[in-house]
KEDOTOR-418452 format. One line per 10 residues: number of its first residue (from 1); their letters; for each residue x, y, z of N, C-alpha, C. Coordinates in pm, 1 decimal, always signed. Last residue first. Example, Ala and Ser with C-alpha at 12.3 -4.5 7.8 and 13.67 -1.06 7.14 Angstrom:
BEGIN
2	SA	+1285.0 -225.0 +708.0 +1367.0 -106.0 +714.0 +1290.0 +3.0 +787.0 | +1319.0 -569.0 +780.0 +1230.0 -450.0 +780.0 +1320.0 -330.0 +780.0
END
This chain:
BEGIN
96	GYAEYVLNGE	+2235.3 +8320.1 +1611.2 +2287.2 +8433.8 +1535.1 +2205.9 +8551.6 +1533.2 | +2038.3 +8028.4 +1567.9 +2150.9 +8096.3 +1629.4 +2189.7 +8216.1 +1544.0 | +1683.3 +8032.3 +1562.3 +1808.1 +8013.4 +1489.6 +1918.4 +8087.2 +1565.7 | +1461.4 +7869.6 +1787.0 +1525.3 +7991.0 +1737.9 +1653.2 +7954.7 +1664.8 | +1149.2 +7736.6 +1873.8 +1280.6 +7709.8 +1815.6 +1332.7 +7840.2 +1758.8 | +960.6 +7696.5 +2177.1 +987.6 +7762.9 +2049.0 +1127.8 +7723.3 +2003.9 | +709.2 +7592.1 +2397.0 +836.2 +7558.3 +2334.0 +847.0 +7629.0 +2199.3 | +563.7 +7816.0 +2635.2 +551.6 +7733.8 +2514.2 +689.6 +7711.2 +2453.0 | +561.4 +7992.8 +2846.0 +598.5 +7854.6 +2872.6 +582.5 +7761.1 +2754.0 | +526.8 +8256.3 +2789.9 +407.8 +8182.8 +2832.1 +436.9 +8035.7 +2860.3
86	DDLKKRIKRE	+774.3 +8338.2 +2697.6 +722.7 +8396.0 +2822.2 +602.0 +8320.8 +2877.5 | +914.0 +8028.2 +2565.5 +879.6 +8170.4 +2558.0 +821.0 +8215.1 +2692.3 | +1192.1 +7820.4 +2588.6 +1054.4 +7842.7 +2631.5 +1027.6 +7991.9 +2622.1 | +1384.2 +7680.1 +2319.1 +1364.3 +7772.5 +2431.1 +1218.2 +7771.0 +2471.2 | +1635.6 +7522.2 +2134.7 +1501.8 +7511.8 +2192.3 +1495.1 +7607.5 +2310.6 | +1814.3 +7640.6 +1847.1 +1806.0 +7606.3 +1989.0 +1660.9 +7602.5 +2032.2 | +2004.8 +7556.6 +1550.9 +1886.5 +7610.0 +1619.6 +1895.4 +7572.7 +1767.1 | +2263.6 +7480.1 +1506.3 +2202.4 +7571.4 +1410.5 +2075.8 +7633.1 +1468.0 | +2416.1 +7282.9 +1637.8 +2410.0 +7420.5 +1690.6 +2362.3 +7521.5 +1585.9 | +2392.7 +7022.7 +1580.5 +2483.7 +7099.9 +1494.9 +2489.9 +7247.1 +1534.9
76	TVLREIAKIL	+2193.5 +6961.2 +1764.7 +2327.7 +6905.9 +1782.9 +2430.6 +6983.3 +1701.6 | +1977.1 +7090.4 +1644.7 +2019.8 +7131.5 +1779.3 +2162.9 +7084.4 +1803.7 | +1960.3 +6946.1 +1406.1 +1988.3 +7089.9 +1401.5 +2034.0 +7142.5 +1537.5 | +1899.1 +6691.9 +1511.1 +2020.4 +6711.2 +1431.1 +2059.3 +6859.4 +1426.7 | +1654.2 +6738.3 +1633.9 +1769.2 +6698.7 +1715.2 +1900.2 +6718.2 +1639.7 | +1499.1 +6796.4 +1404.7 +1516.0 +6895.9 +1511.7 +1640.0 +6863.4 +1593.5 | +1515.3 +6553.4 +1265.4 +1565.5 +6676.9 +1204.4 +1590.8 +6783.3 +1310.1 | +1391.4 +6377.5 +1445.0 +1530.9 +6355.5 +1405.5 +1591.7 +6482.9 +1348.9 | +1134.3 +6488.0 +1445.8 +1212.6 +6487.3 +1569.6 +1360.6 +6467.4 +1538.4 | +1061.8 +6437.4 +1178.9 +1067.3 +6574.9 +1229.3 +1153.1 +6582.5 +1354.6
66	DATTIGREKA	+1060.8 +6160.9 +1170.2 +1155.9 +6234.2 +1085.9 +1171.1 +6378.6 +1133.3 | +848.9 +6113.1 +1352.1 +983.5 +6060.7 +1378.9 +1088.6 +6136.3 +1298.2 | +632.8 +6228.3 +1221.0 +677.2 +6283.8 +1349.0 +818.7 +6238.7 +1380.2 | +682.8 +6265.6 +864.7 +641.7 +6191.4 +983.5 +696.9 +6257.8 +1109.2 | +559.3 +6496.7 +636.3 +676.7 +6452.8 +711.4 +628.6 +6382.4 +838.1 | +378.4 +6621.0 +468.6 +376.7 +6475.7 +480.2 +497.8 +6418.4 +550.7 | +356.8 +6891.8 +468.3 +453.2 +6833.3 +375.3 +459.1 +6681.5 +382.7 | +174.5 +6941.8 +667.3 +143.9 +6989.7 +532.0 +235.2 +6924.6 +428.2 | +317.2 +6847.4 +888.7 +198.2 +6775.3 +842.4 +162.1 +6814.6 +700.2 | +514.6 +7046.9 +916.0 +552.9 +6909.7 +882.2 +434.0 +6830.3 +828.9
56	WRVVEEKSVR	+356.0 +7269.2 +987.7 +439.9 +7274.1 +867.4 +476.2 +7133.3 +821.4 | +258.1 +7177.7 +1234.5 +165.3 +7206.9 +1124.5 +239.9 +7207.3 +990.6 | +499.0 +7165.0 +1377.7 +419.8 +7043.0 +1357.8 +323.0 +7062.1 +1242.2 | +572.3 +7435.2 +1373.3 +660.7 +7336.0 +1311.9 +583.4 +7207.7 +1283.2 | +362.9 +7551.9 +1519.7 +386.0 +7591.4 +1380.1 +470.3 +7487.3 +1306.6 | +404.0 +7429.5 +1768.3 +279.1 +7405.4 +1695.1 +293.8 +7441.1 +1547.5 | +647.3 +7538.3 +1847.8 +639.2 +7394.7 +1821.3 +515.2 +7363.0 +1738.3 | +714.5 +7853.2 +1681.2 +659.9 +7771.1 +1789.5 +655.4 +7624.6 +1748.4 | +1007.8 +8017.6 +1586.6 +893.5 +7939.1 +1541.7 +845.9 +7852.6 +1657.7 | +1195.8 +8295.1 +1499.6 +1140.0 +8220.9 +1613.2 +1012.4 +8151.5 +1566.2
46	KKNKVLHYLE	+1298.8 +8356.1 +1236.9 +1373.9 +8386.7 +1358.4 +1327.4 +8306.3 +1479.6 | +1204.5 +8288.9 +990.0 +1107.5 +8345.7 +1084.2 +1171.5 +8388.7 +1216.0 | +1435.6 +8189.7 +864.5 +1361.4 +8299.2 +803.6 +1265.4 +8367.1 +901.5 | +1516.2 +7981.2 +1038.7 +1606.4 +8093.3 +1010.8 +1529.8 +8214.0 +954.9 | +1303.0 +7803.8 +1026.1 +1337.0 +7868.1 +1153.9 +1423.0 +7991.3 +1130.2 | +1312.3 +7738.3 +750.2 +1189.9 +7788.5 +812.8 +1222.4 +7864.8 +940.7 | +1571.3 +7638.1 +722.7 +1534.1 +7760.3 +650.9 +1406.3 +7821.4 +709.2 | +1548.1 +7406.5 +882.4 +1643.0 +7511.9 +918.2 +1607.6 +7643.7 +849.6 | +1361.8 +7262.8 +734.4 +1328.7 +7306.8 +869.8 +1420.7 +7420.0 +913.5 | +1510.9 +7214.8 +502.4 +1386.7 +7292.1 +495.5 +1346.8 +7345.2 +632.6
36	EVVDRDSEPR	+1725.0 +7058.5 +606.4 +1750.1 +7187.7 +541.6 +1624.0 +7275.2 +537.3 | +1586.1 +6834.5 +708.5 +1672.9 +6914.9 +795.2 +1692.8 +7053.8 +734.8 | +1462.0 +6739.1 +479.1 +1380.2 +6781.1 +593.0 +1461.7 +6871.8 +684.0 | +1683.8 +6670.4 +323.1 +1591.0 +6772.9 +276.0 +1507.4 +6826.5 +390.6 | +1793.6 +6463.1 +475.5 +1869.4 +6587.6 +459.3 +1779.4 +6701.3 +411.9 | +1604.1 +6260.4 +452.7 +1631.5 +6321.4 +582.7 +1700.2 +6455.8 +567.2 | +1395.1 +6314.3 +159.2 +1503.5 +6250.2 +231.9 +1526.5 +6323.0 +363.5 | +1054.4 +6272.0 +80.4 +1163.9 +6362.0 +111.4 +1271.4 +6286.9 +188.0 | +883.0 +6063.2 +20.6 +884.9 +6178.3 -67.9 +1002.6 +6271.1 -42.7 | +1020.6 +5736.3 +29.7 +974.8 +5854.3 +102.7 +980.7 +5973.4 +8.6
26	APKKEEKTSQ	+901.7 +5458.8 -151.7 +1002.4 +5562.7 -133.4 +942.2 +5681.1 -60.3 | +781.8 +5161.6 -6.4 +755.8 +5282.9 -83.1 +859.2 +5389.8 -51.1 | +986.0 +4870.6 -31.1 +921.3 +4970.0 +53.5 +894.9 +5093.6 -30.9 | +917.8 +4586.3 -226.9 +993.8 +4708.9 -207.3 +914.6 +4803.6 -120.1 | +934.4 +4243.8 -163.5 +850.6 +4363.1 -175.4 +935.8 +4485.4 -147.6 | +1120.5 +4053.9 -98.1 +1110.3 +4093.0 -238.0 +1026.4 +4218.8 -257.0 | +1078.4 +4009.2 +167.1 +1205.0 +4070.0 +126.8 +1196.9 +4122.5 -15.5 | +836.4 +3881.0 +165.3 +840.7 +4017.3 +219.1 +971.2 +4085.6 +182.4 | +903.3 +3631.8 +56.2 +813.1 +3719.4 -18.7 +815.8 +3861.7 +34.3 | +1072.0 +3525.9 +253.9 +1124.5 +3550.9 +120.5 +1034.6 +3646.9 +43.9
16	VFDFLTPGRK	+894.3 +3498.1 +466.8 +1010.0 +3586.7 +479.5 +1064.5 +3622.6 +342.8 | +717.6 +3306.7 +357.3 +669.7 +3438.9 +397.6 +784.8 +3538.4 +404.1 | +883.8 +3087.9 +322.1 +814.5 +3144.4 +206.2 +767.9 +3285.9 +236.7 | +954.4 +3039.1 +585.4 +1057.1 +3087.1 +493.0 +995.8 +3145.7 +365.7 | +721.0 +2935.6 +690.8 +768.7 +3064.6 +738.7 +871.8 +3122.6 +642.2 | +542.0 +2790.4 +413.4 +621.1 +2785.9 +536.2 +660.9 +2926.4 +576.1 | +239.0 +2670.2 +265.2 +343.8 +2772.4 +279.2 +414.0 +2760.3 +414.3 | +212.9 +2307.7 +241.5 +159.4 +2443.6 +247.7 +272.1 +2544.3 +260.0 | +237.4 +2024.5 +43.1 +307.1 +2113.4 +134.6 +245.5 +2253.5 +127.7 | +40.3 +1741.6 +38.0 +72.0 +1869.6 -25.1 +131.3 +1960.6 +80.8
6	EEKKKM	+149.5 +1409.3 +57.0 +92.9 +1526.2 +125.3 +134.7 +1651.2 +50.1 | +55.7 +1117.5 -112.3 +147.3 +1230.0 -107.2 +79.5 +1349.1 -40.4 | -30.4 +825.8 +59.6 -73.3 +940.1 -21.1 +28.8 +1052.5 -5.2 | +164.5 +532.2 +39.9 +114.6 +646.3 +117.8 +72.6 +756.3 +21.5 | +63.1 +217.3 -92.2 +141.1 +339.8 -103.0 +77.6 +449.3 -18.5 | +82.6 -117.8 +0.0 +0.0 +0.0 +0.0 +88.0 +125.6 +0.0
END
């Protein structure tokens, strides 16, 4: 008596292989573009509130994570600084 052949279903490796082949959608803006655009915004306005920066980022489709990275990079490079205004709101100012 012969055994019936079992059909093999998908395995974990099939799943991993198929996800590797899928390409991630390209971001509309690179990290460097976000940093430069944010710096120009702060530099041109001299002082920008956190709410204005968040609104600006949403209009351009920039994620919160990318925005935070850009802010931290500019602070680290000493191009902008974080301050509290007279009412206790967070603002960003350009050095100089």
